[in-house]
C-alpha positions in Angstrom: 25.9 28.6 -7.0 26.4 25.0 -5.9 24.9 26.3 -2.3 22.1 27.6 -4.2 21.4 24.1 -6.2 21.5 22.4 -3.2 18.7 24.3 -1.6 16.7 24.4 -4.7 17.3 20.5 -4.8 15.7 19.9 -1.1 12.9 22.3 -2.3 12.0 20.3 -5.2 12.5 17.0 -3.2 9.9 18.5 -0.3 7.5 19.3 -2.8 7.3 16.1 -4.4 8.0 13.6 -1.7 6.4 14.5 1.9 3.7 13.2 4.6 0.4 13.9 2.1 -2.9 15.2 4.0 -5.8 12.5 3.8 -7.9 13.7 0.6 -5.4 15.3 -1.5 -3.4 14.4 -4.5 -0.9 12.5 -4.3 2.5 13.3 -6.4 3.9 11.3 -8.7 7.3 9.9 -7.8 9.7 7.0 -9.1 8.8 4.7 -6.1 5.3 4.0 -4.9 3.5 5.6 -2.5 4.4 4.4 1.1 1.0 3.8 3.1 1.2 3.5 7.0 -1.6 2.0 9.5 -1.2 2.9 13.0 -1.9 0.2 15.9 -4.5 0.0 18.3 -5.0 4.0 19.8 -6.1 3.9 23.9 -6.9 7.3 22.8 -7.7 8.1 19.5 -8.0 12.0 20.3 -4.3 11.9 20.1 -3.8 9.6 17.5 -1.2 11.3 15.2 1.6 10.0 12.4 3.9 11.3 14.5 3.3 9.5 17.2 2.9 6.1 15.8 5.4 6.8 13.6 7.8 9.0 14.5 10.1 10.5 11.9 9.6 7.8 9.4 8.0 9.6 7.1 10.8 12.3 6.7 13.2 8.7 6.5 11.6 8.2 3.5 11.1 11.2 2.2 15.0 11.3 2.3 14.3 7.8 0.2 12.6 9.5 -2.6 9.0 8.3 -1.2 5.8 10.1 -0.5 4.3 8.8 2.4 0.4 8.7 3.5 -1.4 7.9 7.0 -4.4 6.0 6.8 -5.7 6.3 10.7 -8.0 4.0 11.6 -9.5 6.7 13.9 -11.1 8.8 11.3 -14.1 5.7 10.6 -16.9 6.8 13.1 -18.8 4.7 15.5 -17.3 1.3 16.8 -16.0 -0.3 13.7 -14.6 -3.9 13.7 -11.6 -5.1 12.2 -13.7 -6.0 9.5 -15.3 -2.6 8.8 -12.1 -1.0 9.2 -10.7 -3.3 6.2 -13.7 -2.5 4.5 -12.8 1.5 5.1 -8.9 0.8 4.0 -10.0 -0.8 0.6 -12.5 2.5 -0.1 -9.1 5.1 1.3 -7.1 2.8 -1.5 -9.6 3.7 -4.0 -10.4 6.7 -3.5 -5.9 7.7 -3.9 -5.1 9.8 -6.9 -2.0 10.8 -8.7 -2.0 14.9 -9.1 -2.8 14.2 -12.8 -5.8 12.7 -11.8 -4.9 9.0 -12.5 -5.9 6.6 -9.8 -3.0 5.5 -7.7 -2.9 1.2 -8.8 -0.5 0.4 -6.4 1.5 1.0 -2.9 3.7 -0.1 -0.3 2.3 -0.4 3.1 3.7 -0.5 6.4 1.5 -1.4 9.5 2.0 -1.5 13.0 0.0 -3.8 15.3 -4.2 -3.7 14.7 -2.9 -1.9 11.4 -1.6 -5.1 10.4 -4.5 -7.1 10.7 -6.6 -4.4 9.3 -4.7 -4.8 6.0 -5.0 -8.7 6.2 -8.8 -8.3 6.6 -9.1 -5.9 3.5 -6.8 -8.5 1.3 -9.3 -11.3 2.4 -12.5 -9.3 2.1 -13.3 -10.5 5.8 -16.7 -9.7 6.6 -18.2 -9.4 9.9 -21.0 -12.7 9.5 -18.2 -15.7 10.8 -16.0 -17.1 8.0 -17.7 -14.9 5.2 -15.3 -13.1 2.9 -15.8 -11.3 -0.4 -12.0 -10.9 -1.2 -10.6 -7.8 -3.9 -10.1 -8.8 -7.2 -7.1 -7.0 -7.1 -4.9 -6.6 -4.1 -3.3 -2.8 -5.3 -0.5 -3.5 -2.7 3.2 -4.4 -3.8 4.9 -5.3 -0.5 3.6 -5.2 3.3 5.7 -4.6 6.2 4.1 -5.8 9.8 5.2 -4.4 12.9 4.5 -6.2 15.8 1.4 -7.3 14.4 -0.8 -9.6 16.6 -1.5 -12.4 14.1 -2.7 -14.1 16.7 -3.7 -12.1 19.2 -2.3 -10.9 22.7 -3.1 -12.7 25.9 -2.3 -9.9 28.4 -5.8 -8.3 29.2 -6.9 -5.4 27.2 -8.3 -2.1 28.8 -11.5 -0.5 27.9 -13.2 -3.6 26.2 -15.0 -3.0 22.9 -15.3 -4.9 19.6 -11.8 -4.1 18.5 -10.3 -5.5 21.9 -12.4 -8.6 21.9 -11.3 -9.4 18.5 -7.4 -8.3 19.2 -7.6 -10.9 21.9 -5.8 -14.1 21.6 -8.6 -17.0 21.0 -10.7 -14.6 19.2 -13.1 -16.4 16.2 -11.9 -13.0 14.1 -8.0 -14.1 14.0 -9.1 -17.7 13.6 -11.4 -17.3 10.6 -8.7 -14.6 9.0 -5.8 -16.9 9.6 -7.8 -20.2 7.9 -9.7 -17.9 5.2 -7.7 -19.6 2.1 -7.5 -23.5 2.4 -7.2 -23.4 6.4 -4.1 -20.8 6.3 -3.9 -17.1 4.9 -1.1 -16.4 1.9 -1.7 -12.7 1.8 -2.8 -13.4 -1.8 1.0 -13.7 -2.7 1.8 -9.9 -2.0 5.4 -9.9 -0.6 5.6 -9.2 2.6 7.9 -9.5 5.6 7.3 -9.1 10.0 9.2 -6.8 11.9 8.3 -8.0 15.9 10.0 -7.2 19.2 11.2 -9.4 22.2 12.0 -6.2 24.4 9.2 -6.7 26.8 10.3 -7.5 30.6 8.7 -11.2 30.4 5.9 -10.9 32.0 3.4 -11.1 29.1 5.0 -14.6 28.4 8.6 -15.5 29.2 11.8 -13.3 29.0 12.7 -12.5 25.4 9.5 -14.1 24.0 7.6 -11.0 23.6 7.3 -7.0 23.1 5.7 -6.9 26.5 2.2 -7.0 24.0 2.7 -9.5 21.6 4.1 -13.0 21.6 6.8 -13.9 19.3 4.9 -16.5 17.4 1.8 -14.0 17.1 3.7 -11.4 15.5 5.6 -13.9 13.5 5.1 -14.7 9.7 5.8 -17.9 9.7 2.6 -18.7 8.7 2.8 -17.4 5.4 6.5 -18.2 4.7 9.7 -18.7 6.2 12.8 -16.3 6.3 10.1 -13.3 6.6 10.6 -12.7 10.0 13.2 -10.6 11.6 13.3 -10.1 15.8 14.9 -7.1 17.3 14.9 -5.8 21.0 12.5 -3.1 21.2 8.9 -3.3 22.9 5.3 -2.7 21.3 5.3 0.8 21.7 7.6 3.9 23.9 7.4 2.9 27.7 6.4 5.4 30.5 2.5 4.6 29.4 0.6 1.8 30.7 2.7 -1.2 29.3 5.0 0.3 32.2 3.1 0.9 34.6 1.5 -2.6 33.8 5.3 -4.3 34.3 5.5 -5.1 30.4 7.9 -2.9 29.2 10.4 -0.7 31.1 10.0 3.0 31.4 12.8 3.6 29.0 11.9 1.1 26.2 11.6 2.2 22.6 8.4 1.5 20.5 9.2 -0.8 17.5 6.9 1.5 14.9 8.3 5.2 16.8 11.2 5.6 13.7 14.2 8.3 15.8 16.6 7.7 13.1 16.9 6.2 9.3 20.1 4.2 11.6 17.8 2.3 14.3 17.0 -1.4 12.7 13.2 -1.0 12.1 13.8 2.2 10.1 16.9 0.2 7.8 15.1 -2.9 7.4 11.7 -1.1 6.2 14.5 0.8 3.5 16.0 -2.3 2.6 13.0 -4.2 2.1 10.8 -1.3 0.2 14.5 -0.6 -2.4 14.3 -4.4 -2.6 17.8 -4.8 -1.3 18.9 -7.9 0.6 20.3 -6.0 3.2 17.0 -6.0 5.7 18.0 -9.9 6.3 21.2 -9.1 8.3 19.5 -6.8 10.7 18.3 -8.3 14.0 17.7 -11.8 14.0 16.1 -14.5 11.8 13.2 -16.2 13.7 14.7 -19.5 12.5 18.0 -18.6 14.9 16.3 -17.3 17.6 16.2 -19.6 20.7 13.0 -19.7 21.7 10.8 -19.0 18.4 13.6 -22.1 17.1 12.1 -24.5 19.2 8.6 -23.6 20.3 5.2 -22.8 17.8 1.9 -22.0 19.3 -1.7 -23.3 18.6 -5.3 -22.3 17.5 -7.7 -25.2 17.7 -11.0 -25.4 17.2 -13.5 -28.5 17.2 -15.7 -29.6 14.7 -18.4 -32.9 14.3 -17.9 -35.3 11.1 -19.9 -33.2 9.3 -18.4 -30.2 9.5 -20.7 -28.6 12.1 -19.0 -26.1 14.5 -18.8 -27.2 18.1 -18.2 -25.8 21.5 -15.4 -27.6 23.2 -15.5 -28.5 26.8 -11.4 -29.5 26.7 -8.6 -29.3 24.4 -4.9 -30.8 25.2 -1.7 -31.1 23.5 1.0 -34.1 24.9 4.9 -33.5 22.8 6.6 -36.9 22.0 8.8 -35.8 25.2 6.1 -35.9 27.2 5.3 -32.6 28.1 1.3 -31.7 28.2 -1.0 -28.5 28.0 -4.3 -27.5 28.6 -4.9 -25.0 25.7 -6.9 -22.1 27.2 -10.2 -21.5 26.1 -11.6 -18.7 26.6 -14.9 -19.1 25.3 -15.3 -22.8 24.7 -14.7 -21.6 20.9 -11.0 -21.7 19.7 -8.3 -23.1 22.4 -4.8 -21.3 22.1 -1.0 -21.5 23.8 1.5 -19.0 22.5 4.5 -21.5 23.5 4.6 -25.2 22.9 7.5 -27.5 21.9 7.7 -27.8 18.2 7.5 -31.1 16.9 5.0 -34.0 16.8 1.8 -34.1 19.1 -1.0 -35.6 20.1 -4.5 -33.7 20.8 -7.3 -34.5 22.4 -10.5 -32.8 22.5 -14.0 -33.2 24.2 -16.7 -31.8 22.8 -20.2 -32.5 24.3 -20.2 -36.3 23.1 -17.5 -36.0 20.4 -14.0 -36.9 21.7 -10.9 -36.7 19.0 -7.7 -37.9 19.0 -5.5 -37.0 16.3 -1.6 -36.8 15.8 -0.1 -33.7 14.0 3.1 -31.7 13.3 3.4 -28.9 14.8 5.7 -26.6 13.6 8.6 -23.9 14.9 8.4 -20.0 14.9 4.6 -19.6 14.2 0.7 -20.8 15.3 -0.4 -23.2 13.7 -4.5 -23.0 13.5 -5.8 -26.4 13.4 -9.4 -28.3 13.1 -9.7 -31.3 15.0 -12.5 -33.3 13.5 -13.6 -37.0 12.8 -13.8 -38.2 9.5 -12.4 -36.8 6.3 -10.2 -33.3 6.7 -8.9 -31.8 4.1 -5.2 -30.0 4.2 -4.4 -28.4 1.2 -6.1 -27.8 -2.3 -3.3 -27.5 -5.0 -2.7 -27.8 -8.6 -1.9 -31.2 -9.5 1.3 -30.4 -11.8 2.9 -29.0 -8.4 2.5 -26.5 -5.5 2.7 -22.9 -6.6 2.3 -19.8 -4.4 -0.1 -18.3 -4.0 -2.8 -20.7 -3.2 -5.1 -20.6 -6.2 -6.6 -22.7 -8.4 -8.0 -22.1 -11.9 -11.2 -23.1 -14.0 -10.7 -26.3 -15.9 -7.7 -27.2 -13.9 -6.7 -30.6 -12.0 -6.1 -30.2 -8.6 -5.2 -32.7 -5.9 -7.2 -32.4 -2.6 -4.9 -33.5 0.0 -5.5 -34.3 4.0 -6.9 -37.4 6.1 -9.4 -40.1 6.2 -10.5 -38.4 2.3 -11.7 -42.1 0.7 -12.1 -45.3 2.1 -10.2 -47.3 -0.8 -7.6 -46.2 -3.5 -9.7 -46.0 -6.7 -8.4 -44.6 -10.3 -10.6 -43.0 -13.5 -11.2 -46.5 -15.6 -12.5 -44.1 -18.6 -14.8 -41.3 -19.6 -17.0 -39.9 -18.9 -15.3 -38.9 -15.4 -17.2 -39.8 -12.8 -18.7 -37.9 -9.5 -17.6 -40.7 -6.9 -14.8 -42.9 -6.5 -14.8 -45.1 -3.7 -16.8 -43.2 -1.1 -15.7 -40.4 -2.1 -16.8 -37.2 -3.5 -15.7 -33.7 -4.1 -18.0 -30.7 -4.2 -17.9 -27.3 -5.1 -20.2 -25.0 -4.1 -22.1 -27.9 -3.2 -22.2 -29.7 -6.4 -20.2 -32.8 -7.4 -17.4 -32.6 -9.6 -15.6 -34.7 -11.8 -12.8 -37.2 -10.3 -10.0 -39.1 -11.5 -8.6 -40.6 -8.5 -9.3 -41.2 -5.0 -7.1 -42.5 -1.9 -7.1 -41.8 2.0 -4.6 -39.1 1.8 -5.7 -37.8 -1.6 -8.1 -36.5 -4.2 -7.7 -35.7 -7.6 -10.8 -33.7 -9.4 -11.3 -31.3 -12.1 -12.3 -27.7 -11.3 -15.1 -26.3 -13.5 -14.9 -24.2 -16.2 -17.8 -22.2 -14.7 -15.9 -22.0 -11.3 -14.6 -18.2 -10.7 -13.8 -16.1 -7.3 -13.9 -17.6 -3.3 -15.3 -20.8 -3.6 -16.3 -23.5 -0.9 -14.6 -27.1 -1.9 -15.4 -29.9 0.1 -14.5 -33.6 0.9 -17.8 -36.0 1.2 -17.6 -39.8 2.4 -19.1 -42.1 4.6 -16.8 -41.2 7.7 -18.2 -37.2 7.1 -17.4 -34.1 5.1 -15.3 -31.3 5.5 -14.9 -27.8 3.6 -12.4 -25.3 2.7 -12.3 -21.9 0.6 -10.2 -21.6 -2.3 -9.8 -19.0 -4.7 -10.5 -19.6 -8.3 -8.4 -17.1 -10.4 -8.0 -16.7 -14.4 -5.1 -18.7 -14.6 -2.8 -20.3 -12.1 -0.1 -22.0 -14.5 1.7 -25.3 -12.9 4.2 -27.3 -14.8 4.3 -31.3 -14.8 7.2 -33.0 -14.1 8.8 -36.7 -15.3 9.0 -37.8 -11.7 5.4 -36.0 -10.4 6.9 -34.2 -7.5 6.5 -30.8 -9.4 10.3 -30.1 -9.9 13.2 -31.5 -12.2 12.5 -32.6 -15.8 9.2 -31.0 -17.2 6.8 -33.4 -18.7 7.5 -31.9 -22.5 7.6 -33.6 -25.9 10.2 -32.8 -28.7 8.0 -32.1 -31.3 10.8 -33.5 -34.0 10.3 -37.2 -33.1 7.1 -37.0 -30.8 9.7 -38.2 -28.0 9.7 -37.3 -23.9 12.4 -34.8 -23.5 15.6 -36.4 -21.3 19.0 -35.8 -21.7 19.3 -38.5 -24.1 16.7 -36.4 -26.4 17.1 -32.9 -25.8 15.5 -30.0 -28.2 17.6 -28.1 -29.9 17.0 -23.9 -31.2 14.6 -23.3 -33.1 12.7 -26.7 -32.6 9.2 -27.1 -31.2 8.3 -27.9 -27.7 5.5 -29.2 -26.5 5.1 -28.5 -22.9 2.3 -30.1 -20.6 0.8 -28.3 -17.6 -2.5 -27.3 -15.8 -4.1 -24.4 -15.2 -4.0 -22.2 -18.5 -7.9 -21.2 -17.3 -10.8 -20.2 -19.8 -10.6 -21.6 -23.2 -12.0 -20.8 -26.6 -12.5 -23.0 -29.6 -11.0 -22.2 -33.3 -10.5 -24.4 -35.8 -11.3 -27.7 -33.5 -8.7 -26.4 -30.6 -9.4 -24.7 -27.5 -7.3 -21.7 -27.1 -6.6 -20.4 -23.7 -8.0 -16.9 -23.4 -5.1 -15.2 -21.6 -2.2 -16.2 -23.5 0.8 -17.7 -21.6 4.8 -17.0 -21.6 7.2 -19.2 -21.9 11.2 -18.7 -20.6 14.0 -21.2 -20.9 16.9 -20.1 -19.2 15.4 -16.9 -19.0 14.9 -16.1 -22.7 11.8 -15.9 -24.6 10.1 -19.2 -25.8 7.8 -18.0 -28.4 4.5 -19.8 -28.3 2.6 -20.9 -31.1 -0.2 -22.6 -29.3 -1.6 -22.7 -25.6 -5.0 -24.3 -24.8 -6.2 -28.0 -23.8 -4.0 -30.5 -24.7 -6.8 -32.6 -27.4 -8.6 -35.2 -25.7 -7.9 -34.7 -21.7 -10.1 -33.1 -20.0 -7.9 -30.7 -17.6 -4.6 -31.3 -19.4 -3.1 -28.1 -21.2 -0.2 -28.1 -23.5 1.7 -25.0 -24.6 3.7 -25.5 -27.7 6.9 -23.0 -28.2 10.1 -22.4 -30.2 13.4 -23.0 -28.3 15.4 -19.8 -28.1 18.8 -19.9 -29.3 21.9 -19.6 -26.7 20.8 -22.1 -24.1 21.9 -25.5 -23.2 22.0 -28.2 -20.5 19.2 -28.5 -18.2 17.8 -25.0 -18.5 14.7 -23.8 -16.2 11.7 -23.3 -17.4 9.0 -21.5 -16.2 5.3 -20.5 -17.4 3.8 -17.2 -16.8 0.3 -16.1 -17.2 -1.1 -12.7 -16.0 0.8 -12.1 -12.6 0.7 -16.1 -12.0 3.8 -17.8 -12.3 4.4 -21.7 -12.7 6.7 -24.0 -10.8 10.3 -24.4 -12.1 10.7 -27.0 -14.1 13.8 -28.0 -16.4 14.2 -28.9 -19.8 17.3 -30.7 -21.7 18.9 -28.3 -24.4 21.6 -28.9 -26.6 
């Protein structure tokens, strides 16, 4: 009887957890479906799931998960990666469960080119240079990038076409993708890791620094977040083919994405990450402990004029503090690159016609850093003025801090209302229109995002020395808590409503008392009875317990400053963590003294 029960159970499992053919309904399971995307195929006619991923579907089936396959070769014509990103978005939108309901979220495993397709989809990149239309919702919970060339490959790819051109190191596509949101790519905040290989022969770069095709710096997710990259001794693809005949991988090399058993390191990492366990953090090696990645970074550099016009570079060089210098590769006089250079303080020198730029910058280890060299102002980040939050988004009606270099000639501060549109010689423009300012200095300008702003917009700084513009993503709400020391950490800027005094260890709040918390980024408001209430109601927790909100909206009389009143929960004491959540966005963690 037991034998028949097991056989029957296996039949049930195989009925609801399997590789689902394209266009077929997706069985509902406890765990989300997993979509696989294949890497570059020299022969699309032979492309298949098993060729790209081995028995990964069977391994996930045993884990109770349904697998789907987005085979980019199914897209007709000679598509660009941007075209494939659009097609992938349509693929996700078409997914339906067996009951007819849309598949709202999926997990992703993407090999090589497949990872760039996912990133192009997330950013909404289109074929026109520097143009993006990101989807309102990503529909992705987790992404596992497997040997994705985030910054290209330096080996000569055969069969030159649109895809291979975009995959090549130094391509404009890769630079734009790496800088689409405030000069970087935050993957829209989607939870992600990378599995990268160092099993190449060393011919492509340096021994131990590549998988035969992709350098470790190019495949690393260090641009997104530290601690998210695992290094394993695999090659980009199975040996025996072109990579072996070219000498990049041995003939018996194992491909990093081809799953042969659930006990292989890449498979174990995939299962752990999808199952929300921490085991993946102890499989393979961390990028931060890799002897080459921990000491080196890569560079992607472009040159622009003082007024932010793209220039054709004649030369770009980098020099380390130890005296090492390197002329960057300039395949089309557009993007200069190198996969490997000592991390640390560097001095860059660039020439582009009559424009000559010399600029010191810090190169982080373990990733490729996309850099814009230009005279005049340069924006580094646009963050909530209260605190740095992730992902990189702002909200309508928010006070933001624009960080960078040469932003204003002198330090200046607002003296009263109305808020000025210029301080010192600096203006901040959103969509080409000047916006209100609070403060300006050489390295920081604080401004107010208009309530009319939404979606991906261009934010620029303009002063006597020139201009610079970046994209910023405006979402419905991006809460950020002000703190007493203005660092975004530690004691929150909050008032004990009982005595209207700042909450400190000497003036704590107690259970049942009202707390007035000051934040920015609650988004649009509606006026009721003389108060501007947030359209999207936030929640507040203190030490993980709900602090029931009685008011959330603009602080009366202060542009861009938001206030949340809530009732302190029982069972909390000491310096307790306080967090604000609005929609899917979570604030920085501050503390509040409770007794």
